[in-house]
KOLMIRO-641429 format. One record per residue: x, y, z of N, C-alpha, C in turn. Coordinates in steps of 0.1 Angstrom, whole numbers, padded with zeros to 4 digits, always signed. Example, Ala and Ser with C-alpha at 12.3 -4.5 7.8 and 13.67 -1.06 7.14 Angstrom:
<atoms>
+0132-0057+0078+0123-0045+0078+0132-0033+0078/+0128-0022+0071+0137-0011+0071+0129+0000+0079/
</atoms>
This chain:
<atoms>
+1034+0841+0891+1035+0854+0883+1049+0858+0880/+1051+0864+0869+1064+0870+0866+1064+0884+0869/+1076+0890+0871+1077+0904+0875+1081+0913+0863/+1073+0924+0862+1076+0933+0851+1075+0947+0857/+1085+0956+0852+1085+0970+0856+1085+0978+0844/+1079+0990+0844+1079+0999+0833+1083+1013+0838/+1090+1021+0829+1093+1035+0832+1093+1042+0818/+1091+1056+0819+1092+1064+0807+1079+1067+0800/+1068+1063+0806+1055+1066+0799+1045+1071+0810/+1046+1085+0812+1037+1090+0822+1022+1089+0818/+1019+1089+0806+1005+1088+0801+1004+1075+0794/+0994+1067+0798+0991+1054+0791+0981+1056+0780/+0985+1052+0768+0976+1053+0756+0972+1038+0752/+0963+1037+0743+0958+1024+0739+0969+1014+0734/+0980+1020+0728+0991+1011+0723+1004+1013+0731/+1003+1018+0743+1015+1019+0752+1021+1005+0755/+1013+0995+0757+1017+0982+0760+1011+0972+0751/+1019+0964+0744+1014+0954+0735+1021+0940+0738/+1013+0931+0742+1018+0917+0746+1015+0907+0735/+1025+0899+0732+1023+0888+0723+1028+0875+0729/+1022+0864+0726+1027+0851+0731+1028+0842+0719/+1040+0836+0717+1043+0827+0706+1051+0815+0712/+1055+0806+0704+1063+0795+0709+1078+0801+0709/+1087+0793+0713+1101+0798+0715+1107+0803+0701/+1102+0797+0690+1107+0801+0677+1100+0813+0671/+1090+0818+0678+1082+0829+0673+1070+0825+0665/+1067+0812+0664+1055+0808+0657+1042+0811+0664/+1032+0814+0657+1019+0817+0663+1013+0805+0671/+1006+0808+0682+0999+0798+0689+0984+0801+0689/+0976+0791+0693+0962+0793+0693+0956+0794+0707/+0943+0797+0708+0936+0798+0721+0937+0785+0728/+0940+0774+0721+0942+0761+0729+0955+0761+0737/+0964+0770+0733+0977+0770+0739+0978+0780+0751/+0971+0791+0749+0971+0802+0759+0959+0811+0757/+0956+0819+0767+0946+0830+0765+0948+0841+0775/+0942+0852+0773+0943+0863+0783+0931+0861+0792/+0933+0862+0805+0923+0860+0814+0913+0872+0813/+0901+0869+0819+0890+0879+0819+0895+0892+0825/+0893+0903+0818+0898+0916+0822+0911+0920+0817/+0918+0911+0810+0931+0913+0804+0930+0913+0789/+0938+0921+0783+0939+0921+0768+0954+0922+0764/+0956+0921+0751+0970+0923+0746+0976+0937+0749/+0967+0946+0753+0972+0960+0756+0971+0964+0770/+0968+0954+0779+0968+0957+0793+0983+0959+0798/+0984+0968+0808+0998+0970+0814+1003+0958+0820/+0995+0951+0828+0999+0939+0835+0988+0928+0833/+0989+0922+0821+0978+0912+0818+0980+0899+0826/+0969+0892+0828+0969+0879+0834+0968+0869+0822/+0978+0861+0820+0978+0852+0808+0977+0838+0814/+0968+0830+0808+0966+0816+0812+0974+0807+0802/+0984+0800+0806+0992+0791+0798+0986+0777+0800/+0982+0771+0789+0973+0759+0790+0981+0746+0788/+0993+0747+0783+1000+0734+0780+1014+0734+0787/+1019+0722+0789+1032+0720+0795+1043+0716+0785/+1039+0713+0772+1049+0709+0762+1053+0720+0753/+1052+0732+0757+1056+0744+0749+1065+0753+0757/+1075+0758+0751+1083+0768+0756+1077+0781+0751/+1070+0788+0760+1063+0801+0756+1073+0812+0755/+1072+0820+0745+1079+0833+0743+1069+0844+0745/+1071+0852+0756+1062+0863+0759+1070+0876+0756/+1064+0884+0747+1070+0896+0743+1061+0908+0746/+1067+0918+0752+1060+0930+0755+1067+0942+0748/+1059+0950+0740+1065+0961+0734+1060+0974+0741/+1069+0981+0747+1065+0993+0755+1068+1005+0745/+1057+1013+0742+1058+1024+0733+1055+1037+0740/+1062+1047+0736+1059+1061+0740+1064+1070+0729/+1064+1083+0731+1067+1093+0720+1081+1092+0716/+1090+1086+0723+1104+1084+0719+1106+1072+0711/+1096+1063+0709+1098+1051+0702+1092+1039+0709/+1098+1027+0707+1093+1015+0714+1104+1006+0717/+1102+0998+0728+1112+0989+0732+1106+0976+0735/+1110+0965+0728+1105+0952+0731+1114+0945+0742/+1107+0937+0750+1114+0928+0760+1107+0914+0759/+1116+0904+0760+1111+0890+0758+1115+0882+0770/+1106+0872+0773+1109+0863+0784+1104+0849+0779/+1112+0839+0782+1108+0825+0778+1103+0818+0791/+1091+0812+0790+1085+0805+0801+1083+0791+0797/+1086+0782+0806+1083+0767+0804+1076+0762+0816/+1066+0754+0815+1058+0749+0826+1060+0734+0826/+1060+0728+0838+1061+0714+0840+1050+0709+0849/+1045+0697+0846+1035+0691+0855+1042+0687+0868/+1036+0691+0879+1041+0687+0892+1038+0672+0894/+1047+0665+0900+1044+0651+0903+1032+0650+0912/+1025+0639+0911+1013+0637+0919+1016+0626+0930/+1013+0630+0942+1015+0621+0953+1001+0617+0958/+0999+0605+0963+0985+0601+0967+0986+0596+0981/+0976+0601+0990+0975+0596+1003+0965+0584+1004/+0960+0580+0992+0950+0569+0992+0936+0575+0994/+0926+0566+0992+0912+0571+0993+0908+0573+1008/+0898+0582+1009+0893+0585+1022+0887+0572+1028/+0887+0571+1041+0883+0558+1048+0871+0561+1058/+0861+0553+1057+0850+0553+1067+0852+0540+1075/+0854+0542+1088+0857+0531+1098+0847+0531+1109/+0845+0520+1115+0836+0518+1126+0845+0520+1139/+0839+0525+1149+0846+0527+1162+0849+0513+1168/+0862+0512+1172+0866+0501+1181+0876+0506+1191/+0877+0500+1202+0886+0505+1212+0901+0505+1207/+0905+0495+1200+0918+0494+1196+0920+0497+1181/+0913+0507+1176+0913+0511+1162+0927+0515+1157/+0932+0509+1146+0944+0513+1140+0941+0514+1125/+0944+0526+1119+0941+0528+1105+0953+0525+1097/+0951+0517+1086+0962+0514+1077+0962+0525+1066/+0974+0531+1064+0976+0541+1054+0985+0536+1043/+0981+0538+1031+0989+0533+1019+0991+0544+1009/+1000+0553+1012+1003+0564+1002+1012+0559+0991/+1011+0566+0980+1020+0562+0968+1028+0574+0964/+1040+0571+0960+1050+0582+0957+1056+0579+0944/+1056+0588+0934+1063+0585+0921+1078+0586+0923/+1086+0581+0914+1100+0581+0915+1107+0594+0917/+1101+0605+0912+1107+0618+0912+1103+0626+0925/+1097+0619+0935+1094+0626+0947+1102+0619+0958/+1108+0627+0967+1116+0622+0978+1110+0627+0991/+1115+0621+1002+1112+0625+1016+1097+0625+1019/+1090+0614+1016+1076+0614+1019+1074+0615+1034/+1063+0622+1038+1060+0623+1053+1045+0625+1055/+1041+0618+1066+1027+0620+1070+1026+0630+1082/+1016+0638+1081+1014+0648+1092+0999+0649+1095/+0995+0656+1105+0981+0659+1109+0976+0650+1120/+0964+0653+1124+0958+0645+1134+0964+0647+1148/+0958+0641+1158+0964+0642+1171+0969+0628+1176/+0967+0618+1168+0972+0605+1171+0986+0602+1168/+0989+0589+1167+1003+0584+1165+1005+0577+1152/+1015+0580+1144+1018+0573+1132+1028+0562+1136/+1027+0551+1128+1037+0540+1130+1051+0545+1126/+1052+0551+1114+1064+0557+1109+1060+0568+1099/+1062+0580+1103+1058+0592+1095+1065+0593+1082/+1076+0586+1080+1084+0587+1068+1081+0575+1058/+1072+0566+1062+1069+0554+1054+1056+0556+1047/+1055+0556+1033+1042+0557+1027+1031+0547+1032/+1035+0535+1035+1026+0525+1040+1029+0523+1055/+1020+0529+1063+1022+0529+1077+1008+0528+1084/+1008+0530+1097+0996+0530+1105+0994+0543+1112/+0981+0546+1115+0978+0557+1123+0968+0553+1134/+0972+0556+1147+0963+0552+1158+0957+0565+1163/+0944+0566+1161+0937+0579+1166+0936+0579+1181/+0935+0591+1186+0933+0593+1201+0919+0590+1204/+0916+0588+1217+0903+0585+1221+0894+0596+1218/+0898+0608+1219+0890+0620+1216+0887+0620+1201/+0896+0617+1192+0894+0616+1178+0883+0605+1175/+0884+0594+1182+0874+0583+1179+0860+0587+1184/+0860+0595+1195+0847+0598+1201+0840+0610+1195/+0848+0620+1189+0841+0632+1185+0833+0631+1172/+0835+0621+1164+0828+0619+1152+0831+0628+1140/+0842+0636+1142+0846+0645+1131+0857+0638+1123/+0858+0642+1110+0868+0636+1102+0882+0640+1107/+0891+0630+1106+0905+0632+1109+0912+0635+1096/+0918+0646+1094+0925+0650+1082+0940+0648+1083/+0945+0639+1075+0960+0636+1075+0965+0640+1062/+0977+0646+1062+0984+0650+1049+0996+0642+1046/+0998+0639+1034+1009+0631+1029+1017+0640+1019/+1029+0643+1023+1037+0654+1016+1050+0648+1011/+1055+0653+0999+1068+0649+0994+1075+0661+0988/+1088+0659+0985+1096+0670+0979+1100+0666+0965/+1100+0676+0956+1104+0674+0942+1116+0682+0939/+1121+0681+0927+1133+0689+0923+1128+0701+0915/+1115+0704+0915+1110+0716+0908+1111+0728+0917/+1110+0740+0910+1110+0752+0918+1097+0754+0925/+1097+0762+0936+1085+0765+0943+1075+0772+0934/+1062+0770+0935+1055+0763+0945+1054+0748+0943/+1060+0743+0932+1059+0729+0928+1069+0720+0935/+1077+0726+0944+1088+0718+0951+1082+0709+0962/+1070+0712+0966+1063+0703+0976+1050+0699+0970/+1047+0686+0971+1034+0681+0967+1027+0675+0978/+1014+0677+0980+1006+0672+0991+0993+0666+0987/+0989+0656+0994+0975+0650+0992+0970+0648+1006/+0957+0649+1008+0951+0646+1021+0942+0634+1020/+0940+0628+1032+0931+0617+1033+0922+0621+1046/+0909+0617+1045+0900+0620+1056+0896+0606+1061/+0898+0605+1074+0894+0593+1082+0881+0596+1089/+0870+0590+1086+0858+0592+1092+0855+0580+1101/+0854+0583+1114+0852+0572+1124+0837+0573+1129/+0830+0563+1126+0816+0563+1131+0816+0562+1146/+0807+0569+1152+0807+0569+1167+0803+0555+1173/+0808+0553+1185+0806+0540+1191+0791+0539+1195/+0785+0528+1192+0771+0525+1195+0771+0519+1209/+0764+0527+1218+0763+0522+1232+0749+0518+1235/+0747+0506+1241+0734+0501+1245+0734+0499+1260/+0724+0505+1267+0723+0502+1281+0713+0491+1283/+0718+0481+1290+0709+0469+1292+0712+0464+1306/+0702+0460+1313+0705+0453+1326+0711+0440+1323/+0721+0436+1331+0728+0423+1328+0719+0411+1331/+0709+0412+1340+0701+0400+1343+0687+0405+1344/+0678+0397+1338+0663+0400+1339+0656+0387+1342/+0648+0387+1352+0640+0375+1356+0627+0376+1348/+0623+0365+1342+0610+0364+1335+0602+0352+1340/+0590+0354+1340+0580+0343+1343+0574+0338+1331/+0571+0325+1330+0564+0320+1319+0550+0325+1317/+0546+0326+1305+0532+0331+1302+0530+0346+1306/+0540+0353+1307+0539+0367+1310+0546+0376+1300/+0541+0388+1297+0548+0397+1288+0561+0402+1294/+0570+0404+1286+0583+0409+1291+0584+0424+1289/+0585+0431+1299+0587+0446+1298+0602+0448+1300/+0608+0453+1289+0622+0455+1289+0626+0469+1286/
</atoms>
């Protein structure tokens, strides 16, 4: 959100506030480029505007009118796509005593300082996109997903300065079978086991 303050209009009339959105040169845009959110109009005091494209430098103008005249103010807004970081696909694994999960995150060139976090287990190298994760015995036994986050830093302003993706590791519970180690059987007899 951007910050706007108003003064000098104790009574709000239908035309006290008038908002327009154009490109940087003042050329008209269409509803494919932007729209006013539900409950907002061009005459709302604080409208919610949805900017739909990243290849436009938007010029937002507000004209504040009262009995003494009107005063326009303009702001230029430009939006950038945040880089996308990937923790890889979720994994469904079977329980084994020595289970080690292979992680293969991907980082675009404009993201730095990748780091793995989450879980209660141990990472091979938290700063390496391709590393391992060793779950704790409790994580292996509880049957709940282990959620790991893969995060990196960008050169963009907050909130786009940090990008994150998560991966869920689903470990199927250990199958335990109780069986006597030795059973004596006689020929021509049914076996009760």
